[in-house]
PQR file of N, CA, C, O and H, with PARSE charges and radii, in Angstrom:
ATOM      1  N   MET A   1      99.731   8.998  89.131 -0.4000 1.5000
ATOM      2  CA  MET A   1      98.379   8.462  89.277 -0.0000 2.0000
ATOM      3  C   MET A   1      98.506   6.936  89.028  0.5500 1.7000
ATOM      4  O   MET A   1      99.353   6.469  88.266 -0.5500 1.4000
ATOM      5  N   THR A   2      97.651   6.223  89.688 -0.4000 1.5000
ATOM      6  CA  THR A   2      97.649   4.761  89.677 -0.0000 2.0000
ATOM      7  C   THR A   2      97.019   4.216  88.370  0.5500 1.7000
ATOM      8  O   THR A   2      95.959   4.681  87.951 -0.5500 1.4000
ATOM      9  H   THR A   2      96.963   6.602  90.308  0.4000 1.0000
ATOM     10  N   LYS A   3      97.652   3.271  87.762 -0.4000 1.5000
ATOM     11  CA  LYS A   3      97.181   2.673  86.502 -0.0000 2.0000
ATOM     12  C   LYS A   3      96.350   1.388  86.880  0.5500 1.7000
ATOM     13  O   LYS A   3      96.550   0.791  87.937 -0.5500 1.4000
ATOM     14  H   LYS A   3      98.514   2.893  88.102  0.4000 1.0000
ATOM     15  N   TYR A   4      95.465   1.021  86.014 -0.4000 1.5000
ATOM     16  CA  TYR A   4      94.655  -0.179  86.231 -0.0000 2.0000
ATOM     17  C   TYR A   4      94.689  -0.951  84.949  0.5500 1.7000
ATOM     18  O   TYR A   4      94.611  -0.397  83.852 -0.5500 1.4000
ATOM     19  H   TYR A   4      95.302   1.507  85.155  0.4000 1.0000
ATOM     20  N   GLU A   5      94.812  -2.309  85.122 -0.4000 1.5000
ATOM     21  CA  GLU A   5      94.896  -3.161  83.946 -0.0000 2.0000
ATOM     22  C   GLU A   5      93.672  -4.159  83.853  0.5500 1.7000
ATOM     23  O   GLU A   5      93.230  -4.760  84.832 -0.5500 1.4000
ATOM     24  H   GLU A   5      94.875  -2.759  86.013  0.4000 1.0000
ATOM     25  N   CYS A   6      93.203  -4.262  82.642 -0.4000 1.5000
ATOM     26  CA  CYS A   6      92.113  -5.186  82.353 -0.0000 2.0000
ATOM     27  C   CYS A   6      92.670  -6.591  82.106  0.5500 1.7000
ATOM     28  O   CYS A   6      93.825  -6.708  81.696 -0.5500 1.4000
ATOM     29  H   CYS A   6      93.563  -3.774  81.847  0.4000 1.0000
ATOM     30  N   PRO A   7      91.930  -7.620  82.329 -0.5600 1.5000
ATOM     31  CA  PRO A   7      92.420  -8.972  81.994  0.2800 2.0000
ATOM     32  C   PRO A   7      92.903  -9.119  80.522  0.5500 1.7000
ATOM     33  O   PRO A   7      93.765  -9.947  80.229 -0.5500 1.4000
ATOM     34  N   CYS A   8      92.337  -8.308  79.615 -0.4000 1.5000
ATOM     35  CA  CYS A   8      92.690  -8.435  78.243 -0.0000 2.0000
ATOM     36  C   CYS A   8      94.022  -7.790  77.918  0.5500 1.7000
ATOM     37  O   CYS A   8      94.586  -7.986  76.841 -0.5500 1.4000
ATOM     38  H   CYS A   8      91.637  -7.635  79.854  0.4000 1.0000
ATOM     39  N   GLY A   9      94.524  -6.996  78.899 -0.4000 1.5000
ATOM     40  CA  GLY A   9      95.845  -6.382  78.655 -0.0000 2.0000
ATOM     41  C   GLY A   9      95.812  -4.855  78.529  0.5500 1.7000
ATOM     42  O   GLY A   9      96.840  -4.188  78.640 -0.5500 1.4000
ATOM     43  H   GLY A   9      94.066  -6.837  79.774  0.4000 1.0000
ATOM     44  N   TYR A  10      94.608  -4.315  78.295 -0.4000 1.5000
ATOM     45  CA  TYR A  10      94.446  -2.833  78.192 -0.0000 2.0000
ATOM     46  C   TYR A  10      94.779  -2.222  79.578  0.5500 1.7000
ATOM     47  O   TYR A  10      94.389  -2.732  80.628 -0.5500 1.4000
ATOM     48  H   TYR A  10      93.772  -4.857  78.205  0.4000 1.0000
ATOM     49  N   VAL A  11      95.503  -1.131  79.510 -0.4000 1.5000
ATOM     50  CA  VAL A  11      95.868  -0.446  80.723 -0.0000 2.0000
ATOM     51  C   VAL A  11      95.228   0.946  80.738  0.5500 1.7000
ATOM     52  O   VAL A  11      95.449   1.749  79.831 -0.5500 1.4000
ATOM     53  H   VAL A  11      95.820  -0.718  78.656  0.4000 1.0000
ATOM     54  N   TYR A  12      94.439   1.219  81.770 -0.4000 1.5000
ATOM     55  CA  TYR A  12      93.854   2.595  81.869 -0.0000 2.0000
ATOM     56  C   TYR A  12      94.889   3.490  82.576  0.5500 1.7000
ATOM     57  O   TYR A  12      95.300   3.245  83.711 -0.5500 1.4000
ATOM     58  H   TYR A  12      94.259   0.567  82.506  0.4000 1.0000
ATOM     59  N   GLU A  13      95.282   4.539  81.838 -0.4000 1.5000
ATOM     60  CA  GLU A  13      96.232   5.430  82.412 -0.0000 2.0000
ATOM     61  C   GLU A  13      95.516   6.762  82.660  0.5500 1.7000
ATOM     62  O   GLU A  13      95.125   7.413  81.691 -0.5500 1.4000
ATOM     63  H   GLU A  13      94.947   4.738  80.917  0.4000 1.0000
ATOM     64  N   PRO A  14      95.329   7.192  83.890 -0.5600 1.5000
ATOM     65  CA  PRO A  14      94.568   8.331  84.231  0.2800 2.0000
ATOM     66  C   PRO A  14      95.100   9.594  83.509  0.5500 1.7000
ATOM     67  O   PRO A  14      94.288  10.414  83.079 -0.5500 1.4000
ATOM     68  N   GLU A  15      96.454   9.786  83.358 -0.4000 1.5000
ATOM     69  CA  GLU A  15      96.898  10.953  82.754 -0.0000 2.0000
ATOM     70  C   GLU A  15      96.520  11.052  81.271  0.5500 1.7000
ATOM     71  O   GLU A  15      96.540  12.141  80.696 -0.5500 1.4000
ATOM     72  H   GLU A  15      97.114   9.120  83.707  0.4000 1.0000
ATOM     73  N   LEU A  16      96.171   9.906  80.648 -0.4000 1.5000
ATOM     74  CA  LEU A  16      95.716   9.934  79.244 -0.0000 2.0000
ATOM     75  C   LEU A  16      94.206   9.900  79.168  0.5500 1.7000
ATOM     76  O   LEU A  16      93.646  10.372  78.178 -0.5500 1.4000
ATOM     77  H   LEU A  16      96.155   9.022  81.115  0.4000 1.0000
ATOM     78  N   GLY A  17      93.529   9.375  80.145 -0.4000 1.5000
ATOM     79  CA  GLY A  17      92.089   9.247  80.103 -0.0000 2.0000
ATOM     80  C   GLY A  17      91.642   8.319  78.999  0.5500 1.7000
ATOM     81  O   GLY A  17      92.401   7.449  78.570 -0.5500 1.4000
ATOM     82  H   GLY A  17      93.984   8.992  80.949  0.4000 1.0000
ATOM     83  N   ASP A  18      90.435   8.492  78.539 -0.4000 1.5000
ATOM     84  CA  ASP A  18      89.822   7.766  77.401 -0.0000 2.0000
ATOM     85  C   ASP A  18      89.040   8.672  76.568  0.5500 1.7000
ATOM     86  O   ASP A  18      87.835   8.457  76.432 -0.5500 1.4000
ATOM     87  H   ASP A  18      89.819   9.198  78.887  0.4000 1.0000
ATOM     88  N   PRO A  19      89.626   9.706  75.973 -0.5600 1.5000
ATOM     89  CA  PRO A  19      88.854  10.765  75.283  0.2800 2.0000
ATOM     90  C   PRO A  19      87.845  10.224  74.190  0.5500 1.7000
ATOM     91  O   PRO A  19      86.802  10.823  73.930 -0.5500 1.4000
ATOM     92  N   GLU A  20      88.226   9.055  73.572 -0.4000 1.5000
ATOM     93  CA  GLU A  20      87.303   8.519  72.590 -0.0000 2.0000
ATOM     94  C   GLU A  20      86.019   8.116  73.188  0.5500 1.7000
ATOM     95  O   GLU A  20      85.032   7.974  72.465 -0.5500 1.4000
ATOM     96  H   GLU A  20      89.073   8.568  73.783  0.4000 1.0000
ATOM     97  N   ASN A  21      85.962   7.916  74.507 -0.4000 1.5000
ATOM     98  CA  ASN A  21      84.794   7.398  75.215 -0.0000 2.0000
ATOM     99  C   ASN A  21      84.311   8.430  76.275  0.5500 1.7000
ATOM    100  O   ASN A  21      83.609   8.087  77.226 -0.5500 1.4000
ATOM    101  H   ASN A  21      86.763   8.031  75.094  0.4000 1.0000
ATOM    102  N   GLY A  22      84.720   9.712  76.067 -0.4000 1.5000
ATOM    103  CA  GLY A  22      84.197  10.785  76.919 -0.0000 2.0000
ATOM    104  C   GLY A  22      84.899  10.992  78.286  0.5500 1.7000
ATOM    105  O   GLY A  22      84.420  11.701  79.170 -0.5500 1.4000
ATOM    106  H   GLY A  22      85.290   9.991  75.294  0.4000 1.0000
ATOM    107  N   VAL A  23      86.044  10.335  78.390 -0.4000 1.5000
ATOM    108  CA  VAL A  23      86.780  10.434  79.725 -0.0000 2.0000
ATOM    109  C   VAL A  23      88.026  11.380  79.509  0.5500 1.7000
ATOM    110  O   VAL A  23      88.963  11.047  78.783 -0.5500 1.4000
ATOM    111  H   VAL A  23      86.434   9.759  77.671  0.4000 1.0000
ATOM    112  N   GLU A  24      87.977  12.562  80.175 -0.4000 1.5000
ATOM    113  CA  GLU A  24      89.035  13.519  80.004 -0.0000 2.0000
ATOM    114  C   GLU A  24      90.390  13.023  80.580  0.5500 1.7000
ATOM    115  O   GLU A  24      90.396  12.244  81.533 -0.5500 1.4000
ATOM    116  H   GLU A  24      87.216  12.833  80.764  0.4000 1.0000
ATOM    117  N   PRO A  25      91.489  13.450  80.031 -0.5600 1.5000
ATOM    118  CA  PRO A  25      92.764  13.177  80.585  0.2800 2.0000
ATOM    119  C   PRO A  25      92.779  13.688  82.075  0.5500 1.7000
ATOM    120  O   PRO A  25      92.161  14.709  82.377 -0.5500 1.4000
ATOM    121  N   GLY A  26      93.478  12.979  82.977 -0.4000 1.5000
ATOM    122  CA  GLY A  26      93.575  13.379  84.344 -0.0000 2.0000
ATOM    123  C   GLY A  26      92.447  12.769  85.241  0.5500 1.7000
ATOM    124  O   GLY A  26      92.399  13.055  86.438 -0.5500 1.4000
ATOM    125  H   GLY A  26      93.980  12.150  82.731  0.4000 1.0000
ATOM    126  N   THR A  27      91.564  11.949  84.673 -0.4000 1.5000
ATOM    127  CA  THR A  27      90.444  11.388  85.429 -0.0000 2.0000
ATOM    128  C   THR A  27      90.922  10.146  86.184  0.5500 1.7000
ATOM    129  O   THR A  27      91.331   9.184  85.533 -0.5500 1.4000
ATOM    130  H   THR A  27      91.603  11.717  83.701  0.4000 1.0000
ATOM    131  N   PRO A  28      90.894  10.112  87.540 -0.5600 1.5000
ATOM    132  CA  PRO A  28      91.335   8.910  88.208  0.2800 2.0000
ATOM    133  C   PRO A  28      90.349   7.721  87.871  0.5500 1.7000
ATOM    134  O   PRO A  28      89.182   7.917  87.533 -0.5500 1.4000
ATOM    135  N   PHE A  29      90.890   6.542  87.986 -0.4000 1.5000
ATOM    136  CA  PHE A  29      90.046   5.365  87.734 -0.0000 2.0000
ATOM    137  C   PHE A  29      88.788   5.338  88.531  0.5500 1.7000
ATOM    138  O   PHE A  29      87.711   5.002  88.039 -0.5500 1.4000
ATOM    139  H   PHE A  29      91.838   6.383  88.261  0.4000 1.0000
ATOM    140  N   GLU A  30      88.955   5.721  89.842 -0.4000 1.5000
ATOM    141  CA  GLU A  30      87.916   5.743  90.778 -0.0000 2.0000
ATOM    142  C   GLU A  30      86.719   6.709  90.330  0.5500 1.7000
ATOM    143  O   GLU A  30      85.572   6.527  90.737 -0.5500 1.4000
ATOM    144  H   GLU A  30      89.830   5.994  90.241  0.4000 1.0000
ATOM    145  N   ASN A  31      87.057   7.709  89.495 -0.4000 1.5000
ATOM    146  CA  ASN A  31      86.065   8.694  89.100 -0.0000 2.0000
ATOM    147  C   ASN A  31      85.474   8.363  87.706  0.5500 1.7000
ATOM    148  O   ASN A  31      84.701   9.152  87.163 -0.5500 1.4000
ATOM    149  H   ASN A  31      87.989   7.856  89.165  0.4000 1.0000
ATOM    150  N   LEU A  32      85.833   7.213  87.141 -0.4000 1.5000
ATOM    151  CA  LEU A  32      85.226   6.875  85.844 -0.0000 2.0000
ATOM    152  C   LEU A  32      83.824   6.635  86.005  0.5500 1.7000
ATOM    153  O   LEU A  32      83.440   6.141  87.065 -0.5500 1.4000
ATOM    154  H   LEU A  32      86.461   6.573  87.583  0.4000 1.0000
ATOM    155  N   PRO A  33      82.949   6.936  85.036 -0.5600 1.5000
ATOM    156  CA  PRO A  33      81.502   6.730  85.028  0.2800 2.0000
ATOM    157  C   PRO A  33      81.256   5.238  85.367  0.5500 1.7000
ATOM    158  O   PRO A  33      82.046   4.365  85.008 -0.5500 1.4000
ATOM    159  N   ASP A  34      80.131   4.980  86.073 -0.4000 1.5000
ATOM    160  CA  ASP A  34      79.752   3.599  86.490 -0.0000 2.0000
ATOM    161  C   ASP A  34      79.543   2.725  85.223  0.5500 1.7000
ATOM    162  O   ASP A  34      79.736   1.510  85.275 -0.5500 1.4000
ATOM    163  H   ASP A  34      79.489   5.689  86.364  0.4000 1.0000
ATOM    164  N   ASP A  35      79.160   3.330  84.122 -0.4000 1.5000
ATOM    165  CA  ASP A  35      78.884   2.513  82.918 -0.0000 2.0000
ATOM    166  C   ASP A  35      80.093   2.402  81.958  0.5500 1.7000
ATOM    167  O   ASP A  35      79.992   1.862  80.857 -0.5500 1.4000
ATOM    168  H   ASP A  35      79.004   4.317  84.079  0.4000 1.0000
ATOM    169  N   TRP A  36      81.215   2.928  82.417 -0.4000 1.5000
ATOM    170  CA  TRP A  36      82.499   2.882  81.569 -0.0000 2.0000
ATOM    171  C   TRP A  36      82.910   1.453  81.530  0.5500 1.7000
ATOM    172  O   TRP A  36      82.885   0.770  82.553 -0.5500 1.4000
ATOM    173  H   TRP A  36      81.297   3.367  83.312  0.4000 1.0000
ATOM    174  N   VAL A  37      83.304   0.963  80.331 -0.4000 1.5000
ATOM    175  CA  VAL A  37      83.890  -0.372  80.139 -0.0000 2.0000
ATOM    176  C   VAL A  37      85.171  -0.250  79.378  0.5500 1.7000
ATOM    177  O   VAL A  37      85.467   0.761  78.741 -0.5500 1.4000
ATOM    178  H   VAL A  37      83.324   1.519  79.500  0.4000 1.0000
ATOM    179  N   CYS A  38      85.933  -1.334  79.470 -0.4000 1.5000
ATOM    180  CA  CYS A  38      87.208  -1.387  78.679 -0.0000 2.0000
ATOM    181  C   CYS A  38      86.952  -1.123  77.191  0.5500 1.7000
ATOM    182  O   CYS A  38      86.121  -1.786  76.570 -0.5500 1.4000
ATOM    183  H   CYS A  38      85.693  -2.156  79.987  0.4000 1.0000
ATOM    184  N   PRO A  39      87.683  -0.137  76.622 -0.5600 1.5000
ATOM    185  CA  PRO A  39      87.440   0.160  75.190  0.2800 2.0000
ATOM    186  C   PRO A  39      87.961  -0.927  74.271  0.5500 1.7000
ATOM    187  O   PRO A  39      87.632  -0.950  73.085 -0.5500 1.4000
ATOM    188  N   LYS A  40      88.787  -1.846  74.817 -0.4000 1.5000
ATOM    189  CA  LYS A  40      89.315  -2.924  74.008 -0.0000 2.0000
ATOM    190  C   LYS A  40      88.368  -4.184  73.970  0.5500 1.7000
ATOM    191  O   LYS A  40      88.108  -4.738  72.903 -0.5500 1.4000
ATOM    192  H   LYS A  40      89.054  -1.828  75.781  0.4000 1.0000
ATOM    193  N   CYS A  41      87.874  -4.604  75.153 -0.4000 1.5000
ATOM    194  CA  CYS A  41      87.137  -5.856  75.202 -0.0000 2.0000
ATOM    195  C   CYS A  41      85.761  -5.666  75.802  0.5500 1.7000
ATOM    196  O   CYS A  41      84.938  -6.578  75.721 -0.5500 1.4000
ATOM    197  H   CYS A  41      88.085  -4.153  76.020  0.4000 1.0000
ATOM    198  N   GLY A  42      85.475  -4.514  76.404 -0.4000 1.5000
ATOM    199  CA  GLY A  42      84.126  -4.381  76.983 -0.0000 2.0000
ATOM    200  C   GLY A  42      83.964  -4.808  78.405  0.5500 1.7000
ATOM    201  O   GLY A  42      82.850  -4.758  78.927 -0.5500 1.4000
ATOM    202  H   GLY A  42      86.144  -3.774  76.470  0.4000 1.0000
ATOM    203  N   ALA A  43      85.047  -5.239  79.081 -0.4000 1.5000
ATOM    204  CA  ALA A  43      84.986  -5.641  80.446 -0.0000 2.0000
ATOM    205  C   ALA A  43      84.604  -4.444  81.374  0.5500 1.7000
ATOM    206  O   ALA A  43      85.022  -3.306  81.158 -0.5500 1.4000
ATOM    207  H   ALA A  43      85.952  -5.280  78.657  0.4000 1.0000
ATOM    208  N   GLU A  44      83.805  -4.756  82.395 -0.4000 1.5000
ATOM    209  CA  GLU A  44      83.392  -3.778  83.390 -0.0000 2.0000
ATOM    210  C   GLU A  44      84.526  -3.417  84.339  0.5500 1.7000
ATOM    211  O   GLU A  44      85.469  -4.187  84.524 -0.5500 1.4000
ATOM    212  H   GLU A  44      83.466  -5.680  82.570  0.4000 1.0000
ATOM    213  N   LYS A  45      84.420  -2.243  84.934 -0.4000 1.5000
ATOM    214  CA  LYS A  45      85.479  -1.703  85.836 -0.0000 2.0000
ATOM    215  C   LYS A  45      85.920  -2.725  86.939  0.5500 1.7000
ATOM    216  O   LYS A  45      87.082  -2.751  87.343 -0.5500 1.4000
ATOM    217  H   LYS A  45      83.654  -1.618  84.783  0.4000 1.0000
ATOM    218  N   GLU A  46      84.964  -3.551  87.402 -0.4000 1.5000
ATOM    219  CA  GLU A  46      85.248  -4.394  88.554 -0.0000 2.0000
ATOM    220  C   GLU A  46      86.300  -5.467  88.172  0.5500 1.7000
ATOM    221  O   GLU A  46      86.892  -6.067  89.069 -0.5500 1.4000
ATOM    222  H   GLU A  46      84.020  -3.529  87.074  0.4000 1.0000
ATOM    223  N   PHE A  47      86.545  -5.722  86.884 -0.4000 1.5000
ATOM    224  CA  PHE A  47      87.538  -6.719  86.491 -0.0000 2.0000
ATOM    225  C   PHE A  47      88.951  -6.153  86.366  0.5500 1.7000
ATOM    226  O   PHE A  47      89.906  -6.915  86.214 -0.5500 1.4000
ATOM    227  H   PHE A  47      86.064  -5.235  86.155  0.4000 1.0000
ATOM    228  N   PHE A  48      89.100  -4.835  86.427 -0.4000 1.5000
ATOM    229  CA  PHE A  48      90.424  -4.229  86.396 -0.0000 2.0000
ATOM    230  C   PHE A  48      91.171  -4.373  87.690  0.5500 1.7000
ATOM    231  O   PHE A  48      90.565  -4.344  88.762 -0.5500 1.4000
ATOM    232  H   PHE A  48      88.325  -4.215  86.551  0.4000 1.0000
ATOM    233  N   GLU A  49      92.526  -4.534  87.615 -0.4000 1.5000
ATOM    234  CA  GLU A  49      93.377  -4.628  88.780 -0.0000 2.0000
ATOM    235  C   GLU A  49      94.379  -3.507  88.827  0.5500 1.7000
ATOM    236  O   GLU A  49      94.920  -3.106  87.796 -0.5500 1.4000
ATOM    237  H   GLU A  49      93.018  -4.558  86.744  0.4000 1.0000
ATOM    238  N   LYS A  50      94.635  -2.992  90.022 -0.4000 1.5000
ATOM    239  CA  LYS A  50      95.631  -1.928  90.149 -0.0000 2.0000
ATOM    240  C   LYS A  50      97.004  -2.518  89.864  0.5500 1.7000
ATOM    241  O   LYS A  50      97.312  -3.642  90.262 -0.5500 1.4000
ATOM    242  H   LYS A  50      94.196  -3.317  90.860  0.4000 1.0000
ATOM    243  N   ILE A  51      97.850  -1.708  89.143 -0.4000 1.5000
ATOM    244  CA  ILE A  51      99.158  -2.139  88.845 -0.0000 2.0000
ATOM    245  C   ILE A  51     100.143  -1.020  89.341  0.5500 1.7000
ATOM    246  O   ILE A  51      99.772   0.139  89.528 -0.5500 1.4000
ATOM    247  H   ILE A  51      97.600  -0.795  88.820  0.4000 1.0000
ATOM    248  N   ASP A  52     101.415  -1.456  89.538 -0.4000 1.5000
ATOM    249  CA  ASP A  52     102.414  -0.494  89.982 -0.0000 2.0000
ATOM    250  C   ASP A  52     102.943   0.328  88.837  0.5500 1.7000
ATOM    251  O   ASP A  52     103.798   1.191  89.039 -0.5500 1.4000
ATOM    252  H   ASP A  52     101.717  -2.397  89.386  0.4000 1.0000
TER
END
């Protein structure tokens, strides 16, 4: 699954999800809730960039 990185350095890894914020492991970035933000700095999804 594709990972996405926030400008602050946080990397969203779909296989891990973000359980502390209600995102189950296995959730693709594209399927994150519209109001989900970076758990580290609060940046919105639009600021994340796809990484290899």
